[in-house]
C-alpha positions in Angstrom: 56.2 9.2 -16.7 59.1 7.0 -17.5 59.9 6.3 -14.0 55.9 6.3 -12.7 55.8 3.5 -15.0 58.5 1.4 -14.0 57.1 1.8 -10.6 53.7 0.9 -11.2 55.3 -2.0 -13.0 57.3 -3.1 -9.8 54.3 -2.4 -7.3 52.3 -4.6 -9.6 54.6 -7.3 -9.7 55.2 -7.1 -5.8 51.5 -7.0 -4.7 51.3 -10.9 -6.5 53.0 -13.0 -4.3 53.9 -16.9 -4.2 56.3 -18.9 -3.1 59.5 -19.8 -5.9 59.2 -23.2 -7.0 59.6 -23.9 -10.9 60.2 -22.1 -13.9 56.3 -22.3 -15.0 54.9 -22.6 -11.8 51.3 -21.7 -11.6 49.3 -20.4 -8.5 45.9 -20.0 -7.7 44.8 -17.5 -5.4 41.1 -17.6 -3.6 39.2 -14.9 -3.0 35.3 -14.6 -2.5 35.1 -13.3 -6.3 36.2 -15.0 -9.0 39.2 -17.2 -9.4 42.2 -15.9 -10.6 44.9 -17.7 -12.1 48.3 -15.7 -11.3 52.2 -15.6 -12.5 55.1 -13.6 -12.1 58.5 -14.6 -13.6 61.9 -12.8 -13.3 64.6 -13.5 -15.0 68.7 -12.4 -15.9 70.6 -13.8 -18.8 74.4 -13.5 -18.9 77.2 -14.4 -21.6 80.4 -13.3 -21.7 83.5 -13.9 -22.9 87.3 -13.0 -22.1 90.8 -13.4 -24.3 94.2 -13.6 -22.7 97.5 -13.8 -25.4 95.0 -15.8 -28.0 96.5 -16.5 -30.9 93.4 -16.3 -32.8 92.4 -12.7 -31.6 89.2 -12.0 -30.4 87.4 -9.1 -28.4 86.3 -9.0 -24.6 82.5 -8.9 -24.2 80.1 -9.0 -21.4 76.1 -9.3 -21.9 73.1 -9.1 -19.7 69.6 -9.2 -20.3 66.8 -8.8 -17.4 63.2 -9.4 -17.7 60.3 -9.5 -15.9 56.9 -10.6 -16.4 53.3 -10.7 -14.4 49.9 -12.3 -15.8 46.7 -12.3 -14.3 44.0 -15.0 -16.0 40.5 -15.6 -15.2 38.5 -17.9 -17.2 35.3 -20.0 -16.6 32.1 -21.2 -18.7 31.4 -18.3 -20.1 33.9 -16.0 -20.1 38.0 -15.1 -20.4 40.2 -12.1 -19.0 43.6 -12.5 -19.7 46.4 -9.7 -18.3 50.0 -9.5 -18.6 52.6 -7.3 -18.4 56.4 -7.4 -19.7 59.7 -5.5 -19.2 63.0 -6.4 -21.2 66.5 -4.6 -21.1 69.6 -5.6 -22.0 73.2 -4.3 -22.7 76.1 -5.6 -24.4 79.7 -4.4 -23.2 83.2 -5.0 -25.8 86.4 -4.0 -24.9 87.4 -0.3 -25.7 83.5 0.3 -27.3 81.0 2.1 -25.7 78.0 0.0 -23.7 75.2 -0.7 -26.1 71.5 -1.4 -25.8 70.5 -5.0 -27.1 67.1 -4.8 -25.7 64.3 -2.9 -25.0 60.4 -3.5 -24.0 57.5 -2.5 -21.7 54.7 -3.8 -22.9 51.1 -4.3 -21.6 48.1 -6.4 -22.3 45.0 -7.2 -21.7 42.2 -9.5 -23.9 38.3 -10.2 -22.7 36.0 -12.1 -24.4 32.7 -13.7 -23.7 31.1 -17.2 -25.3 27.1 -17.1 -25.5 27.1 -20.8 -23.9 29.4 -23.5 -22.5 29.9 -25.6 -25.8 31.2 -23.0 -27.9 34.8 -21.9 -28.4 34.6 -18.9 -30.2 34.4 -15.6 -28.0 33.7 -12.2 -28.6 36.9 -10.6 -28.2 38.2 -7.4 -27.1 41.9 -6.4 -26.7 44.1 -3.8 -25.7 47.6 -4.0 -26.3 50.4 -1.0 -25.2 54.1 -1.3 -26.0 57.1 1.2 -25.8 60.9 1.2 -24.5 62.5 2.5 -21.5 65.9 4.1 -22.8 66.9 5.6 -25.8 68.2 4.0 -29.0 71.0 4.7 -31.1 72.6 4.2 -34.5 75.9 3.1 -33.2 78.6 4.5 -32.9 76.6 7.9 -32.9 75.6 8.4 -29.7 74.8 12.2 -30.1 71.5 12.0 -31.6 68.7 9.6 -30.3 66.7 7.6 -33.1 64.0 6.4 -30.4 63.1 7.6 -27.0 60.4 6.2 -24.4 57.5 6.9 -25.8 58.5 7.4 -29.7 57.3 5.1 -30.6 54.6 4.1 -28.5 52.0 1.7 -30.1 48.6 1.3 -28.7 46.1 -1.2 -30.1 42.4 -1.5 -29.4 39.7 -3.3 -31.1 36.7 -5.6 -30.8 36.4 -9.1 -32.9 36.1 -12.7 -32.5 38.5 -15.1 -30.6 38.5 -18.9 -31.4 40.2 -20.6 -28.5 39.4 -24.6 -27.2 42.5 -23.8 -24.8 42.4 -20.1 -25.1 45.7 -19.7 -22.6 47.4 -22.1 -24.9 46.0 -21.4 -28.8 43.8 -18.6 -29.9 43.2 -17.4 -33.0 41.4 -13.8 -33.6 40.1 -11.3 -35.9 39.1 -7.8 -35.4 37.4 -5.6 -38.7 38.0 -2.5 -36.6 41.4 -2.0 -34.6 42.5 1.4 -33.6 46.5 1.9 -33.7 47.5 5.1 -32.3 51.3 5.4 -33.0 53.4 8.7 -30.3 56.2 10.0 -31.0 56.8 12.5 -27.7 59.9 13.7 -29.0 59.9 17.3 -31.0 63.4 16.3 -33.3 61.7 12.7 -34.2 58.4 14.0 -34.4 59.7 17.0 -36.9 61.3 14.7 -38.9 58.1 12.4 -39.7 59.6 9.3 -37.8 57.4 6.2 -37.5 54.9 7.0 -39.8 53.3 10.7 -37.9 53.1 13.9 -40.1 56.6 15.8 -40.5 56.7 19.5 -39.8 56.2 22.1 -42.5 59.7 24.4 -42.6 60.3 27.8 -44.7 62.9 28.3 -47.3 65.4 29.2 -44.2 64.4 26.0 -42.4 62.3 27.6 -39.9 59.4 25.4 -38.4 56.2 27.0 -39.7 54.1 23.7 -38.5 55.3 21.9 -35.7 55.3 17.8 -37.0 52.3 15.6 -35.3 53.0 13.6 -32.2 50.4 10.9 -32.5 49.5 9.0 -35.8 45.8 7.3 -35.9 44.5 4.4 -38.1 41.6 2.2 -38.3 42.1 -1.0 -39.8 41.7 -5.4 -39.4 43.9 -6.9 -37.1 44.8 -10.9 -37.5 46.5 -12.5 -34.1 47.3 -16.1 -33.6 48.7 -17.6 -30.5 50.1 -21.1 -30.2 52.3 -22.1 -27.3 53.0 -26.1 -26.7 55.7 -28.4 -24.8 57.8 -29.5 -28.0 59.5 -32.4 -25.7 60.2 -32.6 -22.3 61.5 -29.5 -20.7 61.0 -27.7 -23.8 58.2 -25.5 -24.7 57.7 -23.2 -27.8 55.4 -20.3 -28.1 54.7 -18.7 -31.3 52.8 -15.6 -31.9 51.9 -13.7 -35.3 49.9 -10.3 -35.8 48.8 -9.0 -39.2 47.9 -5.3 -39.2 46.2 -3.2 -42.3 45.3 0.1 -42.2 41.7 0.7 -44.2 42.6 4.5 -45.2 46.3 4.7 -45.9 47.4 2.0 -48.0 45.2 -0.6 -47.8 46.8 -3.9 -48.7 50.3 -3.4 -47.0 50.6 -5.5 -44.1 52.1 -4.8 -40.7 53.7 -8.0 -39.5 54.8 -8.6 -36.1 56.2 -12.6 -35.3 57.5 -13.8 -32.5 58.9 -17.3 -31.9 60.6 -18.6 -28.7 61.9 -21.5 -27.3 62.4 -22.0 -23.8 64.4 -24.5 -22.7 64.2 -26.1 -19.0 67.6 -27.5 -17.2 66.4 -27.4 -14.0 63.7 -25.0 -11.4 65.8 -21.9 -11.5 68.1 -22.4 -14.6 67.1 -22.0 -18.3 67.9 -21.5 -22.1 66.4 -19.3 -24.3 66.3 -19.0 -28.0 64.1 -16.3 -29.5 63.1 -15.0 -32.9 61.5 -12.0 -33.6 60.6 -10.4 -37.1 58.7 -7.1 -38.0 57.7 -5.1 -40.8 56.0 -1.7 -40.8 55.1 0.0 -43.6 55.3 3.4 -41.5 59.1 2.8 -40.7 61.2 3.7 -43.3 64.9 3.6 -44.0 67.1 6.1 -45.6 70.0 5.8 -47.9 72.5 8.3 -49.2 71.2 11.3 -51.3 73.4 12.6 -54.2 73.5 15.5 -52.6 76.7 15.1 -49.9 75.7 15.1 -46.3 71.8 14.5 -47.2 70.0 11.1 -46.9 67.0 10.1 -49.0 64.2 7.8 -48.3 64.7 4.2 -48.9 61.0 2.8 -47.9 60.1 -0.2 -45.4 62.4 -3.0 -44.5 61.9 -6.2 -42.5 63.4 -5.7 -39.0 64.7 -9.3 -38.0 66.2 -9.8 -34.2 67.6 -13.2 -32.5 68.6 -14.1 -29.0 70.1 -17.0 -27.4 70.9 -16.7 -23.9 71.4 -18.8 -20.6 70.2 -17.6 -17.5 68.3 -18.0 -14.3 64.5 -17.5 -13.7 62.4 -17.5 -10.7 58.7 -17.8 -10.6 57.1 -15.5 -7.4 
């Protein structure tokens, strides 16, 4: 399944063709039917540090991050249909230490909206978002027991509501009173442990599994999304994306937060710098702490997750 998704993504990218020009190139391709705006970008970010007889000390290291993104958007006086696919994978290697993963994402989005007249900026809208990872995740230096895998977890959001967007590709505000959230944990060990909010396995006194852990957790709640993109200064773009979700049935009022803030600095047509911040709070993702019983762990509740990234590399549109 993982290899199929990677192949599908690559074929999807390859099918959308244009000549490379600049970091923010948009190419319009006309058909007999509707007119679509298609954009594709591939990027590589690298960082390296090396020491030879360096008196202050230090560790040699090298990091790399590859990314691919494709979008196909259609907008007219009444309809808006936006689709995009993203894939990222990053690694870091330090001297005398194993190769470690720094980023891992596979994401698909599709948003469709309809407005009853050409004057209003409000759309009746439906949104679909699917997200997972490609490789195993570990709590380093322990690489024997993965704490996450492909489709463990995987997240699916699907719902309908209203969306405001005068220039909907740059600024949008979306509210859905009914959104389905499905969390997939297609790994028996993680499902049995009840990771990512799924129902854990039931064991007997000897540690044998009586009822296996569930592989899918389903929720129904409200979703609020806000996206804002602007040119902060010449060759500096900023994009903010925030998502707020709360389940009606389980712990209503506990809001899951997913907030991204990314700055793109364009050096020339192919060289760019990126500064990004990603904050997550998911009430279903619990942490652990050492137990009073030696060798065991107790649940410590959910905590804020935060990731920051700064990189310089190459990007090309095609």
